[in-house]
N, CA, C, O and CB atoms as a CASP TS submission, in Angstrom:
PFRMAT TS
TARGET T0000
AUTHOR 0000-0000-0000
METHOD Language model
MODEL 1
PARENT N/A
ATOM      1  N   MET     1       0.830  -1.180   0.000  1.00  0.00           N
ATOM      2  CA  MET     1       0.000   0.000   0.000  1.00  0.00           C
ATOM      3  C   MET     1       0.873   1.242   0.000  1.00  0.00           C
ATOM      4  O   MET     1       1.858   1.304   0.736  1.00  0.00           O
ATOM      5  CB  MET     1      -0.943  -0.001   1.200  1.00  0.00           C
ATOM      6  N   LYS     2       0.537   2.203  -0.793  1.00  0.00           N
ATOM      7  CA  LYS     2       1.317   3.430  -0.911  1.00  0.00           C
ATOM      8  C   LYS     2       0.813   4.470   0.080  1.00  0.00           C
ATOM      9  O   LYS     2      -0.368   4.506   0.427  1.00  0.00           O
ATOM     10  CB  LYS     2       1.253   3.980  -2.347  1.00  0.00           C
ATOM     11  N   THR     3       1.741   5.314   0.527  1.00  0.00           N
ATOM     12  CA  THR     3       1.426   6.418   1.413  1.00  0.00           C
ATOM     13  C   THR     3       1.770   7.712   0.702  1.00  0.00           C
ATOM     14  O   THR     3       2.805   7.802   0.041  1.00  0.00           O
ATOM     15  CB  THR     3       2.187   6.297   2.761  1.00  0.00           C
ATOM     16  N   TYR     4       0.908   8.723   0.831  1.00  0.00           N
ATOM     17  CA  TYR     4       1.130  10.015   0.196  1.00  0.00           C
ATOM     18  C   TYR     4       1.136  11.102   1.252  1.00  0.00           C
ATOM     19  O   TYR     4       0.384  11.035   2.225  1.00  0.00           O
ATOM     20  CB  TYR     4       0.057  10.300  -0.872  1.00  0.00           C
ATOM     21  N   SER     5       1.986  12.107   1.062  1.00  0.00           N
ATOM     22  CA  SER     5       2.035  13.235   1.987  1.00  0.00           C
ATOM     23  C   SER     5       2.599  14.457   1.275  1.00  0.00           C
ATOM     24  O   SER     5       3.477  14.334   0.420  1.00  0.00           O
ATOM     25  CB  SER     5       2.885  12.890   3.233  1.00  0.00           C
ATOM     26  N   LYS     6       2.091  15.640   1.630  1.00  0.00           N
ATOM     27  CA  LYS     6       2.662  16.876   1.104  1.00  0.00           C
ATOM     28  C   LYS     6       4.013  17.103   1.767  1.00  0.00           C
ATOM     29  O   LYS     6       4.199  16.812   2.949  1.00  0.00           O
ATOM     30  CB  LYS     6       1.707  18.090   1.346  1.00  0.00           C
ATOM     31  N   VAL     7       4.961  17.633   0.979  1.00  0.00           N
ATOM     32  CA  VAL     7       6.323  17.853   1.465  1.00  0.00           C
ATOM     33  C   VAL     7       6.740  19.279   1.178  1.00  0.00           C
ATOM     34  O   VAL     7       6.384  19.850   0.147  1.00  0.00           O
ATOM     35  CB  VAL     7       7.312  16.861   0.817  1.00  0.00           C
ATOM     36  N   LYS     8       7.503  19.850   2.106  1.00  0.00           N
ATOM     37  CA  LYS     8       8.046  21.192   1.903  1.00  0.00           C
ATOM     38  C   LYS     8       9.566  21.130   2.048  1.00  0.00           C
ATOM     39  O   LYS     8      10.093  20.781   3.104  1.00  0.00           O
ATOM     40  CB  LYS     8       7.428  22.212   2.917  1.00  0.00           C
ATOM     41  N   LEU     9      10.253  21.477   0.961  1.00  0.00           N
ATOM     42  CA  LEU     9      11.717  21.493   0.924  1.00  0.00           C
ATOM     43  C   LEU     9      12.148  22.844   0.367  1.00  0.00           C
ATOM     44  O   LEU     9      12.290  22.994  -0.846  1.00  0.00           O
ATOM     45  CB  LEU     9      12.291  20.305   0.056  1.00  0.00           C
ATOM     46  N   ASN    10      12.356  23.815   1.225  1.00  0.00           N
ATOM     47  CA  ASN    10      12.623  25.159   0.718  1.00  0.00           C
ATOM     48  C   ASN    10      14.060  25.636   0.891  1.00  0.00           C
ATOM     49  O   ASN    10      14.357  26.791   0.586  1.00  0.00           O
ATOM     50  CB  ASN    10      11.722  26.115   1.389  1.00  0.00           C
ATOM     51  N   THR    11      14.959  24.778   1.371  1.00  0.00           N
ATOM     52  CA  THR    11      16.374  25.148   1.461  1.00  0.00           C
ATOM     53  C   THR    11      17.238  23.977   1.000  1.00  0.00           C
ATOM     54  O   THR    11      16.787  22.832   0.961  1.00  0.00           O
ATOM     55  CB  THR    11      16.748  25.566   2.915  1.00  0.00           C
ATOM     56  N   ILE    12      18.463  24.278   0.659  1.00  0.00           N
ATOM     57  CA  ILE    12      19.410  23.244   0.234  1.00  0.00           C
ATOM     58  C   ILE    12      19.654  22.244   1.357  1.00  0.00           C
ATOM     59  O   ILE    12      19.706  21.038   1.117  1.00  0.00           O
ATOM     60  CB  ILE    12      20.739  23.878  -0.209  1.00  0.00           C
ATOM     61  N   ASP    13      19.803  22.740   2.576  1.00  0.00           N
ATOM     62  CA  ASP    13      20.048  21.845   3.711  1.00  0.00           C
ATOM     63  C   ASP    13      18.870  20.907   3.949  1.00  0.00           C
ATOM     64  O   ASP    13      19.067  19.745   4.304  1.00  0.00           O
ATOM     65  CB  ASP    13      20.329  22.657   4.974  1.00  0.00           C
ATOM     66  N   LYS    14      17.644  21.403   3.758  1.00  0.00           N
ATOM     67  CA  LYS    14      16.467  20.561   3.938  1.00  0.00           C
ATOM     68  C   LYS    14      16.402  19.465   2.876  1.00  0.00           C
ATOM     69  O   LYS    14      15.993  18.342   3.168  1.00  0.00           O
ATOM     70  CB  LYS    14      15.197  21.412   3.894  1.00  0.00           C
ATOM     71  N   VAL    15      16.804  19.785   1.647  1.00  0.00           N
ATOM     72  CA  VAL    15      16.822  18.778   0.588  1.00  0.00           C
ATOM     73  C   VAL    15      17.801  17.665   0.946  1.00  0.00           C
ATOM     74  O   VAL    15      17.473  16.487   0.801  1.00  0.00           O
ATOM     75  CB  VAL    15      17.201  19.416  -0.770  1.00  0.00           C
ATOM     76  N   LYS    16      18.984  18.016   1.405  1.00  0.00           N
ATOM     77  CA  LYS    16      19.987  17.011   1.784  1.00  0.00           C
ATOM     78  C   LYS    16      19.490  16.147   2.935  1.00  0.00           C
ATOM     79  O   LYS    16      19.592  14.921   2.886  1.00  0.00           O
ATOM     80  CB  LYS    16      21.309  17.690   2.174  1.00  0.00           C
ATOM     81  N   GLU    17      18.951  16.785   3.973  1.00  0.00           N
ATOM     82  CA  GLU    17      18.456  16.049   5.133  1.00  0.00           C
ATOM     83  C   GLU    17      17.298  15.134   4.744  1.00  0.00           C
ATOM     84  O   GLU    17      17.242  13.982   5.174  1.00  0.00           O
ATOM     85  CB  GLU    17      18.014  17.021   6.235  1.00  0.00           C
ATOM     86  N   PHE    18      16.376  15.645   3.931  1.00  0.00           N
ATOM     87  CA  PHE    18      15.239  14.852   3.477  1.00  0.00           C
ATOM     88  C   PHE    18      15.703  13.611   2.715  1.00  0.00           C
ATOM     89  O   PHE    18      15.238  12.506   2.993  1.00  0.00           O
ATOM     90  CB  PHE    18      14.318  15.700   2.593  1.00  0.00           C
ATOM     91  N   ALA    19      16.611  13.785   1.763  1.00  0.00           N
ATOM     92  CA  ALA    19      17.105  12.653   0.958  1.00  0.00           C
ATOM     93  C   ALA    19      17.794  11.621   1.847  1.00  0.00           C
ATOM     94  O   ALA    19      17.659  10.420   1.615  1.00  0.00           O
ATOM     95  CB  ALA    19      18.084  13.148  -0.137  1.00  0.00           C
ATOM     96  N   ASN    20      18.526  12.073   2.854  1.00  0.00           N
ATOM     97  CA  ASN    20      19.193  11.142   3.773  1.00  0.00           C
ATOM     98  C   ASN    20      18.189  10.363   4.614  1.00  0.00           C
ATOM     99  O   ASN    20      18.350   9.160   4.819  1.00  0.00           O
ATOM    100  CB  ASN    20      20.156  11.899   4.689  1.00  0.00           C
ATOM    101  N   ILE    21      17.162  11.037   5.097  1.00  0.00           N
ATOM    102  CA  ILE    21      16.147  10.363   5.910  1.00  0.00           C
ATOM    103  C   ILE    21      15.397   9.333   5.072  1.00  0.00           C
ATOM    104  O   ILE    21      15.271   8.176   5.473  1.00  0.00           O
ATOM    105  CB  ILE    21      15.159  11.387   6.510  1.00  0.00           C
ATOM    106  N   VAL    22      14.901   9.749   3.914  1.00  0.00           N
ATOM    107  CA  VAL    22      14.132   8.839   3.059  1.00  0.00           C
ATOM    108  C   VAL    22      15.016   7.691   2.576  1.00  0.00           C
ATOM    109  O   VAL    22      14.559   6.553   2.476  1.00  0.00           O
ATOM    110  CB  VAL    22      13.534   9.599   1.851  1.00  0.00           C
ATOM    111  N   GLY    23      16.272   7.987   2.279  1.00  0.00           N
ATOM    112  CA  GLY    23      17.199   6.961   1.812  1.00  0.00           C
ATOM    113  C   GLY    23      17.542   5.915   2.852  1.00  0.00           C
ATOM    114  O   GLY    23      17.994   4.824   2.503  1.00  0.00           O
ATOM    115  N   SER    24      17.339   6.222   4.117  1.00  0.00           N
ATOM    116  CA  SER    24      17.669   5.265   5.177  1.00  0.00           C
ATOM    117  C   SER    24      16.580   4.205   5.368  1.00  0.00           C
ATOM    118  O   SER    24      16.764   3.267   6.144  1.00  0.00           O
ATOM    119  CB  SER    24      17.897   6.003   6.488  1.00  0.00           C
ATOM    120  N   PHE    25      15.451   4.345   4.671  1.00  0.00           N
ATOM    121  CA  PHE    25      14.355   3.384   4.777  1.00  0.00           C
ATOM    122  C   PHE    25      14.275   2.546   3.510  1.00  0.00           C
ATOM    123  O   PHE    25      14.555   3.024   2.410  1.00  0.00           O
ATOM    124  CB  PHE    25      13.014   4.106   5.032  1.00  0.00           C
ATOM    125  N   GLU    26      13.886   1.278   3.686  1.00  0.00           N
ATOM    126  CA  GLU    26      13.666   0.396   2.545  1.00  0.00           C
ATOM    127  C   GLU    26      12.368   0.807   1.855  1.00  0.00           C
ATOM    128  O   GLU    26      11.446   1.303   2.503  1.00  0.00           O
ATOM    129  CB  GLU    26      13.615  -1.101   2.989  1.00  0.00           C
ATOM    130  N   GLY    27      12.300   0.607   0.591  1.00  0.00           N
ATOM    131  CA  GLY    27      11.080   0.909  -0.151  1.00  0.00           C
ATOM    132  C   GLY    27      11.333   1.944  -1.224  1.00  0.00           C
ATOM    133  O   GLY    27      12.409   2.536  -1.308  1.00  0.00           O
ATOM    134  N   ASP    28      10.327   2.146  -2.034  1.00  0.00           N
ATOM    135  CA  ASP    28      10.396   3.111  -3.128  1.00  0.00           C
ATOM    136  C   ASP    28       9.797   4.435  -2.671  1.00  0.00           C
ATOM    137  O   ASP    28       8.734   4.465  -2.050  1.00  0.00           O
ATOM    138  CB  ASP    28       9.659   2.580  -4.386  1.00  0.00           C
ATOM    139  N   ALA    29      10.483   5.518  -2.981  1.00  0.00           N
ATOM    140  CA  ALA    29      10.005   6.849  -2.608  1.00  0.00           C
ATOM    141  C   ALA    29      10.157   7.775  -3.804  1.00  0.00           C
ATOM    142  O   ALA    29      11.220   7.847  -4.422  1.00  0.00           O
ATOM    143  CB  ALA    29      10.780   7.404  -1.374  1.00  0.00           C
ATOM    144  N   PHE    30       9.081   8.481  -4.119  1.00  0.00           N
ATOM    145  CA  PHE    30       9.078   9.403  -5.242  1.00  0.00           C
ATOM    146  C   PHE    30       8.474  10.732  -4.810  1.00  0.00           C
ATOM    147  O   PHE    30       7.612  10.782  -3.933  1.00  0.00           O
ATOM    148  CB  PHE    30       8.302   8.813  -6.435  1.00  0.00           C
ATOM    149  N   ILE    31       8.936  11.800  -5.435  1.00  0.00           N
ATOM    150  CA  ILE    31       8.356  13.117  -5.248  1.00  0.00           C
ATOM    151  C   ILE    31       7.687  13.507  -6.565  1.00  0.00           C
ATOM    152  O   ILE    31       8.302  13.452  -7.630  1.00  0.00           O
ATOM    153  CB  ILE    31       9.443  14.172  -4.811  1.00  0.00           C
ATOM    154  N   GLN    32       6.428  13.899  -6.473  1.00  0.00           N
ATOM    155  CA  GLN    32       5.693  14.359  -7.646  1.00  0.00           C
ATOM    156  C   GLN    32       5.439  15.852  -7.511  1.00  0.00           C
ATOM    157  O   GLN    32       5.015  16.335  -6.461  1.00  0.00           O
ATOM    158  CB  GLN    32       4.355  13.582  -7.815  1.00  0.00           C
ATOM    159  N   GLN    33       5.703  16.560  -8.578  1.00  0.00           N
ATOM    160  CA  GLN    33       5.431  17.992  -8.639  1.00  0.00           C
ATOM    161  C   GLN    33       4.882  18.287 -10.026  1.00  0.00           C
ATOM    162  O   GLN    33       5.593  18.206 -11.028  1.00  0.00           O
ATOM    163  CB  GLN    33       6.719  18.846  -8.335  1.00  0.00           C
ATOM    164  N   LYS    34       3.611  18.627 -10.060  1.00  0.00           N
ATOM    165  CA  LYS    34       2.896  18.836 -11.327  1.00  0.00           C
ATOM    166  C   LYS    34       3.064  17.603 -12.199  1.00  0.00           C
ATOM    167  O   LYS    34       2.605  16.529 -11.809  1.00  0.00           O
ATOM    168  CB  LYS    34       3.415  20.109 -12.068  1.00  0.00           C
ATOM    169  N   LYS    35       3.695  17.702 -13.353  1.00  0.00           N
ATOM    170  CA  LYS    35       3.826  16.542 -14.243  1.00  0.00           C
ATOM    171  C   LYS    35       5.151  15.802 -14.067  1.00  0.00           C
ATOM    172  O   LYS    35       5.401  14.825 -14.773  1.00  0.00           O
ATOM    173  CB  LYS    35       3.686  16.984 -15.683  1.00  0.00           C
ATOM    174  N   TYR    36       5.994  16.239 -13.153  1.00  0.00           N
ATOM    175  CA  TYR    36       7.302  15.631 -12.950  1.00  0.00           C
ATOM    176  C   TYR    36       7.300  14.676 -11.761  1.00  0.00           C
ATOM    177  O   TYR    36       6.655  14.932 -10.744  1.00  0.00           O
ATOM    178  CB  TYR    36       8.354  16.709 -12.750  1.00  0.00           C
ATOM    179  N   VAL    37       8.029  13.577 -11.903  1.00  0.00           N
ATOM    180  CA  VAL    37       8.200  12.613 -10.821  1.00  0.00           C
ATOM    181  C   VAL    37       9.688  12.291 -10.744  1.00  0.00           C
ATOM    182  O   VAL    37      10.308  11.942 -11.749  1.00  0.00           O
ATOM    183  CB  VAL    37       7.334  11.309 -11.052  1.00  0.00           C
ATOM    184  N   VAL    38      10.267  12.412  -9.522  1.00  0.00           N
ATOM    185  CA  VAL    38      11.679  12.107  -9.327  1.00  0.00           C
ATOM    186  C   VAL    38      11.836  11.168  -8.139  1.00  0.00           C
ATOM    187  O   VAL    38      10.956  11.073  -7.283  1.00  0.00           O
ATOM    188  CB  VAL    38      12.500  13.401  -9.115  1.00  0.00           C
ATOM    189  N   ASP    39      12.962  10.482  -8.100  1.00  0.00           N
ATOM    190  CA  ASP    39      13.304   9.612  -6.981  1.00  0.00           C
ATOM    191  C   ASP    39      13.554  10.487  -5.753  1.00  0.00           C
ATOM    192  O   ASP    39      14.412  11.369  -5.787  1.00  0.00           O
ATOM    193  CB  ASP    39      14.556   8.726  -7.310  1.00  0.00           C
ATOM    194  N   ALA    40      12.813  10.252  -4.674  1.00  0.00           N
ATOM    195  CA  ALA    40      12.935  11.074  -3.464  1.00  0.00           C
ATOM    196  C   ALA    40      14.245  10.825  -2.722  1.00  0.00           C
ATOM    197  O   ALA    40      14.597  11.584  -1.818  1.00  0.00           O
ATOM    198  CB  ALA    40      11.766  10.804  -2.533  1.00  0.00           C
ATOM    199  N   LYS    41      14.968   9.773  -3.094  1.00  0.00           N
ATOM    200  CA  LYS    41      16.254   9.469  -2.461  1.00  0.00           C
ATOM    201  C   LYS    41      17.413  10.110  -3.212  1.00  0.00           C
ATOM    202  O   LYS    41      18.563  10.004  -2.786  1.00  0.00           O
ATOM    203  CB  LYS    41      16.460   7.958  -2.381  1.00  0.00           C
ATOM    204  N   SER    42      17.121  10.775  -4.326  1.00  0.00           N
ATOM    205  CA  SER    42      18.132  11.378  -5.189  1.00  0.00           C
ATOM    206  C   SER    42      18.214  12.890  -4.963  1.00  0.00           C
ATOM    207  O   SER    42      17.265  13.621  -5.247  1.00  0.00           O
ATOM    208  CB  SER    42      17.822  11.077  -6.665  1.00  0.00           C
ATOM    209  N   ILE    43      19.337  13.340  -4.459  1.00  0.00           N
ATOM    210  CA  ILE    43      19.523  14.777  -4.241  1.00  0.00           C
ATOM    211  C   ILE    43      19.449  15.522  -5.574  1.00  0.00           C
ATOM    212  O   ILE    43      18.827  16.581  -5.654  1.00  0.00           O
ATOM    213  CB  ILE    43      20.879  15.056  -3.539  1.00  0.00           C
ATOM    214  N   LEU    44      20.073  14.984  -6.612  1.00  0.00           N
ATOM    215  CA  LEU    44      20.030  15.638  -7.927  1.00  0.00           C
ATOM    216  C   LEU    44      18.604  15.699  -8.471  1.00  0.00           C
ATOM    217  O   LEU    44      18.201  16.704  -9.056  1.00  0.00           O
ATOM    218  CB  LEU    44      20.937  14.897  -8.922  1.00  0.00           C
ATOM    219  N   GLY    45      17.853  14.633  -8.278  1.00  0.00           N
ATOM    220  CA  GLY    45      16.464  14.636  -8.718  1.00  0.00           C
ATOM    221  C   GLY    45      15.653  15.692  -7.998  1.00  0.00           C
ATOM    222  O   GLY    45      14.851  16.393  -8.615  1.00  0.00           O
ATOM    223  N   LEU    46      15.858  15.812  -6.693  1.00  0.00           N
ATOM    224  CA  LEU    46      15.130  16.806  -5.903  1.00  0.00           C
ATOM    225  C   LEU    46      15.494  18.222  -6.326  1.00  0.00           C
ATOM    226  O   LEU    46      14.629  19.095  -6.390  1.00  0.00           O
ATOM    227  CB  LEU    46      15.417  16.618  -4.416  1.00  0.00           C
ATOM    228  N   PHE    47      16.769  18.451  -6.614  1.00  0.00           N
ATOM    229  CA  PHE    47      17.188  19.787  -7.033  1.00  0.00           C
ATOM    230  C   PHE    47      16.688  20.157  -8.430  1.00  0.00           C
ATOM    231  O   PHE    47      16.742  21.326  -8.813  1.00  0.00           O
ATOM    232  CB  PHE    47      18.694  19.882  -6.995  1.00  0.00           C
ATOM    233  N   SER    48      16.207  19.184  -9.188  1.00  0.00           N
ATOM    234  CA  SER    48      15.667  19.491 -10.511  1.00  0.00           C
ATOM    235  C   SER    48      14.254  20.084 -10.423  1.00  0.00           C
ATOM    236  O   SER    48      13.714  20.565 -11.419  1.00  0.00           O
ATOM    237  CB  SER    48      15.650  18.227 -11.377  1.00  0.00           C
ATOM    238  N   LEU    49      13.666  20.044  -9.227  1.00  0.00           N
ATOM    239  CA  LEU    49      12.316  20.573  -9.024  1.00  0.00           C
ATOM    240  C   LEU    49      12.366  22.001  -8.501  1.00  0.00           C
ATOM    241  O   LEU    49      13.401  22.468  -8.027  1.00  0.00           O
ATOM    242  CB  LEU    49      11.529  19.684  -8.052  1.00  0.00           C
ATOM    243  N   ASN    50      11.236  22.682  -8.596  1.00  0.00           N
ATOM    244  CA  ASN    50      11.101  24.022  -8.030  1.00  0.00           C
ATOM    245  C   ASN    50      10.803  23.857  -6.545  1.00  0.00           C
ATOM    246  O   ASN    50       9.722  23.391  -6.184  1.00  0.00           O
ATOM    247  CB  ASN    50       9.972  24.855  -8.757  1.00  0.00           C
ATOM    248  N   LEU    51      11.735  24.228  -5.686  1.00  0.00           N
ATOM    249  CA  LEU    51      11.587  24.015  -4.255  1.00  0.00           C
ATOM    250  C   LEU    51      10.502  24.880  -3.622  1.00  0.00           C
ATOM    251  O   LEU    51      10.111  24.643  -2.479  1.00  0.00           O
ATOM    252  CB  LEU    51      12.889  24.276  -3.575  1.00  0.00           C
ATOM    253  N   LEU    52      10.018  25.868  -4.343  1.00  0.00           N
ATOM    254  CA  LEU    52       8.976  26.749  -3.799  1.00  0.00           C
ATOM    255  C   LEU    52       7.561  26.235  -4.067  1.00  0.00           C
ATOM    256  O   LEU    52       6.609  26.686  -3.430  1.00  0.00           O
ATOM    257  CB  LEU    52       9.125  28.139  -4.385  1.00  0.00           C
ATOM    258  N   ASP    53       7.415  25.294  -5.005  1.00  0.00           N
ATOM    259  CA  ASP    53       6.102  24.749  -5.342  1.00  0.00           C
ATOM    260  C   ASP    53       5.782  23.529  -4.477  1.00  0.00           C
ATOM    261  O   ASP    53       6.671  22.899  -3.903  1.00  0.00           O
ATOM    262  CB  ASP    53       6.044  24.375  -6.832  1.00  0.00           C
ATOM    263  N   GLU    54       4.485  23.214  -4.402  1.00  0.00           N
ATOM    264  CA  GLU    54       4.039  22.065  -3.628  1.00  0.00           C
ATOM    265  C   GLU    54       4.572  20.760  -4.213  1.00  0.00           C
ATOM    266  O   GLU    54       4.645  20.594  -5.431  1.00  0.00           O
ATOM    267  CB  GLU    54       2.518  22.029  -3.567  1.00  0.00           C
ATOM    268  N   MET    55       4.943  19.835  -3.322  1.00  0.00           N
ATOM    269  CA  MET    55       5.436  18.526  -3.721  1.00  0.00           C
ATOM    270  C   MET    55       4.674  17.456  -2.945  1.00  0.00           C
ATOM    271  O   MET    55       4.251  17.672  -1.809  1.00  0.00           O
ATOM    272  CB  MET    55       6.969  18.406  -3.477  1.00  0.00           C
ATOM    273  N   ILE    56       4.510  16.309  -3.575  1.00  0.00           N
ATOM    274  CA  ILE    56       3.827  15.183  -2.938  1.00  0.00           C
ATOM    275  C   ILE    56       4.807  14.012  -2.860  1.00  0.00           C
ATOM    276  O   ILE    56       5.391  13.609  -3.866  1.00  0.00           O
ATOM    277  CB  ILE    56       2.526  14.781  -3.726  1.00  0.00           C
ATOM    278  N   LEU    57       4.977  13.473  -1.646  1.00  0.00           N
ATOM    279  CA  LEU    57       5.807  12.290  -1.432  1.00  0.00           C
ATOM    280  C   LEU    57       4.940  11.052  -1.582  1.00  0.00           C
ATOM    281  O   LEU    57       3.863  10.959  -0.992  1.00  0.00           O
ATOM    282  CB  LEU    57       6.489  12.323  -0.033  1.00  0.00           C
ATOM    283  N   GLU    58       5.420  10.101  -2.379  1.00  0.00           N
ATOM    284  CA  GLU    58       4.774   8.800  -2.497  1.00  0.00           C
ATOM    285  C   GLU    58       5.774   7.776  -1.981  1.00  0.00           C
ATOM    286  O   GLU    58       6.865   7.634  -2.532  1.00  0.00           O
ATOM    287  CB  GLU    58       4.329   8.491  -3.986  1.00  0.00           C
ATOM    288  N   PHE    59       5.401   7.064  -0.927  1.00  0.00           N
ATOM    289  CA  PHE    59       6.301   6.068  -0.345  1.00  0.00           C
ATOM    290  C   PHE    59       5.611   4.723  -0.372  1.00  0.00           C
ATOM    291  O   PHE    59       4.458   4.603   0.043  1.00  0.00           O
ATOM    292  CB  PHE    59       6.714   6.450   1.108  1.00  0.00           C
ATOM    293  N   ASP    60       6.311   3.702  -0.862  1.00  0.00           N
ATOM    294  CA  ASP    60       5.766   2.359  -0.970  1.00  0.00           C
ATOM    295  C   ASP    60       6.806   1.376  -0.461  1.00  0.00           C
ATOM    296  O   ASP    60       7.863   1.210  -1.070  1.00  0.00           O
ATOM    297  CB  ASP    60       5.354   2.031  -2.433  1.00  0.00           C
ATOM    298  N   GLY    61       6.509   0.730   0.648  1.00  0.00           N
ATOM    299  CA  GLY    61       7.441  -0.250   1.181  1.00  0.00           C
ATOM    300  C   GLY    61       7.314  -0.385   2.684  1.00  0.00           C
ATOM    301  O   GLY    61       6.435   0.206   3.312  1.00  0.00           O
ATOM    302  N   GLU    62       8.217  -1.179   3.247  1.00  0.00           N
ATOM    303  CA  GLU    62       8.251  -1.390   4.690  1.00  0.00           C
ATOM    304  C   GLU    62       8.557  -0.084   5.406  1.00  0.00           C
ATOM    305  O   GLU    62       9.330   0.735   4.911  1.00  0.00           O
ATOM    306  CB  GLU    62       9.291  -2.460   5.060  1.00  0.00           C
ATOM    307  N   GLY    63       7.961   0.105   6.552  1.00  0.00           N
ATOM    308  CA  GLY    63       8.281   1.265   7.374  1.00  0.00           C
ATOM    309  C   GLY    63       7.625   2.553   6.945  1.00  0.00           C
ATOM    310  O   GLY    63       8.166   3.631   7.194  1.00  0.00           O
ATOM    311  N   GLN    64       6.475   2.472   6.307  1.00  0.00           N
ATOM    312  CA  GLN    64       5.803   3.680   5.836  1.00  0.00           C
ATOM    313  C   GLN    64       5.490   4.628   6.984  1.00  0.00           C
ATOM    314  O   GLN    64       5.734   5.831   6.887  1.00  0.00           O
ATOM    315  CB  GLN    64       4.522   3.318   5.098  1.00  0.00           C
ATOM    316  N   GLN    65       4.956   4.093   8.057  1.00  0.00           N
ATOM    317  CA  GLN    65       4.603   4.953   9.186  1.00  0.00           C
ATOM    318  C   GLN    65       5.842   5.543   9.848  1.00  0.00           C
ATOM    319  O   GLN    65       5.814   6.680  10.317  1.00  0.00           O
ATOM    320  CB  GLN    65       3.789   4.172  10.211  1.00  0.00           C
ATOM    321  N   GLU    66       6.928   4.776   9.888  1.00  0.00           N
ATOM    322  CA  GLU    66       8.158   5.258  10.503  1.00  0.00           C
ATOM    323  C   GLU    66       8.769   6.415   9.716  1.00  0.00           C
ATOM    324  O   GLU    66       9.211   7.406  10.298  1.00  0.00           O
ATOM    325  CB  GLU    66       9.162   4.123  10.620  1.00  0.00           C
ATOM    326  N   VAL    67       8.791   6.283   8.400  1.00  0.00           N
ATOM    327  CA  VAL    67       9.371   7.359   7.582  1.00  0.00           C
ATOM    328  C   VAL    67       8.514   8.619   7.675  1.00  0.00           C
ATOM    329  O   VAL    67       9.051   9.722   7.777  1.00  0.00           O
ATOM    330  CB  VAL    67       9.505   6.913   6.105  1.00  0.00           C
ATOM    331  N   LEU    68       7.204   8.473   7.642  1.00  0.00           N
ATOM    332  CA  LEU    68       6.333   9.642   7.759  1.00  0.00           C
ATOM    333  C   LEU    68       6.450  10.286   9.135  1.00  0.00           C
ATOM    334  O   LEU    68       6.445  11.511   9.257  1.00  0.00           O
ATOM    335  CB  LEU    68       4.880   9.252   7.487  1.00  0.00           C
ATOM    336  N   SER    69       6.553   9.469  10.153  1.00  0.00           N
ATOM    337  CA  SER    69       6.716   9.992  11.509  1.00  0.00           C
ATOM    338  C   SER    69       8.006  10.799  11.637  1.00  0.00           C
ATOM    339  O   SER    69       8.019  11.880  12.226  1.00  0.00           O
ATOM    340  CB  SER    69       6.709   8.846  12.527  1.00  0.00           C
ATOM    341  N   GLU    70       9.081  10.265  11.083  1.00  0.00           N
ATOM    342  CA  GLU    70      10.377  10.953  11.141  1.00  0.00           C
ATOM    343  C   GLU    70      10.345  12.257  10.352  1.00  0.00           C
ATOM    344  O   GLU    70      10.883  13.269  10.803  1.00  0.00           O
ATOM    345  CB  GLU    70      11.490  10.044  10.602  1.00  0.00           C
ATOM    346  N   LEU    71       9.723  12.239   9.190  1.00  0.00           N
ATOM    347  CA  LEU    71       9.634  13.449   8.361  1.00  0.00           C
ATOM    348  C   LEU    71       8.739  14.512   9.017  1.00  0.00           C
ATOM    349  O   LEU    71       9.031  15.706   8.946  1.00  0.00           O
ATOM    350  CB  LEU    71       9.091  13.094   6.962  1.00  0.00           C
ATOM    351  N   MET    72       7.668  14.073   9.643  1.00  0.00           N
ATOM    352  CA  MET    72       6.785  15.018  10.329  1.00  0.00           C
ATOM    353  C   MET    72       7.490  15.636  11.545  1.00  0.00           C
ATOM    354  O   MET    72       7.355  16.829  11.816  1.00  0.00           O
ATOM    355  CB  MET    72       5.478  14.314  10.768  1.00  0.00           C
ATOM    356  N   LYS    73       8.229  14.817  12.253  1.00  0.00           N
ATOM    357  CA  LYS    73       8.953  15.307  13.434  1.00  0.00           C
ATOM    358  C   LYS    73       9.954  16.395  13.056  1.00  0.00           C
ATOM    359  O   LYS    73      10.188  17.323  13.829  1.00  0.00           O
ATOM    360  CB  LYS    73       9.679  14.148  14.137  1.00  0.00           C
ATOM    361  N   ARG    74      10.539  16.280  11.878  1.00  0.00           N
ATOM    362  CA  ARG    74      11.536  17.255  11.425  1.00  0.00           C
ATOM    363  C   ARG    74      10.937  18.381  10.573  1.00  0.00           C
ATOM    364  O   ARG    74      11.664  19.234  10.064  1.00  0.00           O
ATOM    365  CB  ARG    74      12.612  16.547  10.634  1.00  0.00           C
ATOM    366  N   GLY    75       9.613  18.377  10.425  1.00  0.00           N
ATOM    367  CA  GLY    75       8.939  19.485   9.752  1.00  0.00           C
ATOM    368  C   GLY    75       8.900  19.429   8.238  1.00  0.00           C
ATOM    369  O   GLY    75       8.704  20.458   7.591  1.00  0.00           O
ATOM    370  N   PHE    76       9.084  18.247   7.655  1.00  0.00           N
ATOM    371  CA  PHE    76       9.054  18.127   6.192  1.00  0.00           C
ATOM    372  C   PHE    76       7.652  17.881   5.658  1.00  0.00           C
ATOM    373  O   PHE    76       7.320  18.338   4.564  1.00  0.00           O
ATOM    374  CB  PHE    76       9.967  17.006   5.745  1.00  0.00           C
ATOM    375  N   CYS    77       6.830  17.170   6.408  1.00  0.00           N
ATOM    376  CA  CYS    77       5.497  16.784   5.945  1.00  0.00           C
ATOM    377  C   CYS    77       4.423  17.477   6.747  1.00  0.00           C
ATOM    378  O   CYS    77       4.611  17.854   7.904  1.00  0.00           O
ATOM    379  CB  CYS    77       5.314  15.278   6.029  1.00  0.00           C
ATOM    380  N   SER    78       3.290  17.631   6.090  1.00  0.00           N
ATOM    381  CA  SER    78       2.137  18.210   6.788  1.00  0.00           C
ATOM    382  C   SER    78       1.002  17.221   6.853  1.00  0.00           C
ATOM    383  O   SER    78      -0.055  17.529   7.404  1.00  0.00           O
ATOM    384  CB  SER    78       1.672  19.492   6.103  1.00  0.00           C
TER
END
């Protein structure tokens, strides 16, 4: 089952921290922004997006609740 959440990444440091957190969990993670979809574990992919626009995290795999909990605790997800 997939989990979706809005994500806010408005600084370079937040992009790095986000990619490290998501990358530490097993499973597939993608960020969707309008018509673009990038690997949420890829710093280069994340930097290809407009950091000021809304983004949606799609996470599919083990530990869905744990990754969302960690991201919410650090202020990435709403």
